[in-house]
Each structure stands twice: as structure tokens, then as C-alpha cells.
C-alpha positions, 0 to 999 in steps of 0.5 A: 103825833099822839097816838089817839090820832095816829092809830085811827089814821093808820086804820083808815089808811088800811081800809083805803089802800085794801078799797082802792087795790080791790077796785083798781084789781077788779076793774082792770083785771076782772072786768075786761074779761069776756065772762062778765060781760052779761050782754055779749054772753046772752047774746052768744048762748042764744045763738048757740041754742039756736044752732042746737036746735037747728041741729036737732032739726037736721038730725030729725026723726033719728031720736038715737042719733038726736040723743048721742048729739044732745049728750055730747053737747051737754057734756062738752058745753056743762050745761042741763039739756032736756027735750020736751014736746011741743006742749011741754007736757012729756020729757022725751030726753034729758041729760041734766047737770049737777049746779049749784043753786045761784046764778042759774039761767033757764031757756026754751028753745023751739024746735022745727021738723024739716016742714018747718013746724014746731015739734019740740021744746028744748030747755037749757039750763046753765050758769049765767056766767059759768065757771069763769065767774066763780073762778074771777071771785075766787082770784078777787078773794085770794088777792084780798086776802094777800093784800091783807096779809101783807098789810096785817105784818106791815101793821104788826112790825110798825106797832111793835117797834113804836109801841111794845118794844118802848113799853118793854124797855121802859119795863125793863128800866122800871125792875133796874130802878135804885135809888141808891146807885147812879142812873142814866135817863133813857130819853125817846124823841117823840111827841107822842103819848109815848115820848111824855111815858119816857119823859115823866119817868125820867122826872120820876126817877130824878125825883126819887133819887133827889129825895134819897139824896135829901133823905140822907142829908136829913139824916146826916144832919140829924145825926150831927145835931145830936152829937153836939149836945151829947158830947157836952152832956157826957163831959158834963157827966163825966166832970161830976162823976170825977170831981166830988169837991164841986161846989153845989152852986156849980153842981146845979149849973151842970145840972141844969146845962145838962138838962137843957142840952137833953131837952135839945136833943128831944126837941131835935128828935121830935123835929126828925119825926115830924119831917118823916110824918109829914111825907118828906116834906120842910117844915115852914120855917116860923120867923119872930123877932127876937131881942138882940142883947137877950140872945146874944148874951143868953147863947153866950153864957150857956156855952161860957159855962159849958166850955169852962166846964171843959177847961176852955175859956170863952171871951165874948162882947157885943155893941148891941142895945135894947132897940135891936131886933133880930127877925128870925127862928130862935130855935134853929139859930141856937142849932147854928151855934151849937154845930159851931161850939161843937165843932171847936170842941171836936176839932180844937184839940188844944188844952188851953182853947180860948174862943172869942164871940163879938156882936155888932150891927153893920148896915141892916145885918148883924 
């Protein structure tokens, strides 16, 4: 599952769990408590107020005893009591309490004398549900805070092991990438964005190592290709320097061969420059039809002169005719022959070295 789907789903699941557990808690542990049954509370309170009014009637006319009684009731039941005359114009006794300004209820109960005549009004002020409701709200709040704290810890652990830790490991892997050393890929069996990131990183690292290997191979190939014409040039320069009695024609042949090999070196360097300039993209090989006879005899004549200058012998022959043509890249084919003859000279290690070069057509191959 993708992270863009998984993370919203997890947060939605957390919200549902908090909501459902809170509703169940309130339903099972709060709503069944007697202080939240409003009608029953009001009925109990009304009966209690009537009982207070009856006690005042019983104690009348002793106002001192009535005052002591109201004070005791106010302290025991945590209610505010005031006794007014019948028209509410004068406050006779007062025992107030400090309350929060919300959830207050005020009741007026008539107080009769012994002859059943209304003489006073008792004002009762109290919280509708009392301290029990505040305590229950506090309990619910604590329960929800604990619940949210636990879910937060679970979510933190989940995010650490599924997002933060894999990213930290990948960062450490990035710091240790070295194209010159062997590497071991790190895989995650995940199909989300983190797993895709690891797979892309492994692919990128493999491409870096592959590009490094290709670069090393390319440099080695260029160095090898440069050695072959340089060996020829050095040989003919030494030959010209040692043999002072060479005929002018031979000198011109040697000079022409040295010039040709020098241009070959220039072409190799240009190829290498083009390779780096094109950001390691190999140049497209251009194929052209070439006459077989002309190509073979030209190459044979070139290396016959070169080998003879080194006291080696080249014997060549072919069975091509003027209709035979090859579709090739002539420049690269000449490099192949240059490497072949260079290796022959370098590793032949024989004074009477004789090289044989034959050309023929067999089916579609030459």
C-alpha cells in the first residue's frame, strides 16, 4: 500500500478509535452515574427544598435557630441559601456560596408559618449537577489524554521503523557510495514509495558502477590504441636516425608512414574527446560500402612497409574481385588491424618474424 494512502488511513483509524472509545467510556461509566440523570436530580432537589421549608416552619418563630439551621444546611449540601420576606423586598437571612458562573440553578420555595400562611420565600442557588459533573468531565478528559498519548506513542514507533529508520539507512548508504569499490545492494520487500526509493537507488548505484567500469575500459582501450601507432613512429624515427644511408624514396615512405600514424593518433584523441563531450554516450557507428580489393591491398601495403622497416616480413594475398564490397566502418576496421599488427610486433619476439595475411570470401563473410 502506498504511503499516500496508508498514512491518511492510519490517522483516520486513530480518530475513529479515539471517538469510539470515548463514546463507550462516557456511555458505560458516566451516563449510568446518578448525578447525570437530570430529572431525578431535580426531583430529589425539589423534595429536599420542601423539607428545608418545612423545617423552617417547624422552627418558626425562633429566627436564631432558623439561622443556625440554614447555615448548617448550606455547609453540608454546598448550596447558597437566602431567606426573604413574602414580597421578596427584604433579605432576612443569607448564607451565600462561591460558585462557577455556569450550570447554576435558582429555586424559590414558599415558607409557611404554623397557621399555614405564607410568610417567607427561601431562595436556593446551586450547581445543577454539583461537583460530581465537574469530576466526571475531568475523568473523561484524563481518559482521552491518556488514550491520545498511547496512540501518539504507537504512531511514533510505527513512523520511526517504517519511514525514519529506512531513510536514515539510505542516507548512510549514500554517504558510503564509492564507484571504485565493490558494493552490496540493500533491498526492502516493500511496495510503497520507500521500497521504490530503495529500488531506484540500487539501480542508480549499479549504473554508476557500470559507467565507471566502462570508463576504465575505454581509457584502457584508448591507451592500447595509442601504443600501437606510437610504437611504429618510434621505430621509424630510430631507423631514420641510425641509418644515414637510406635512399630518398625509402625516407619519403617512412616519413609518409610516420605522418599517417601521427594523424591516426590525432583521430584517436578526437574520438576520446568526443566520448567525454557527449557525456559517456558512444558515438553512432557509421557504416559505408567499401571496395574489398582496395581496402585489403591498402592495409597490406601499409603494414608491409611498416614491418619491413623493423626487419619483419609480411606475405599477403587475396581472392577478392572488383565486385566485392563490404558495408563497414573503415576507420574502426583499420584500428582493428592496427591492434593486430601491434600485438604481433610486441609479442612476436622473433628476429625472423614472418606474418601471413590472406583475404577471401566464404558465403556472406569475408
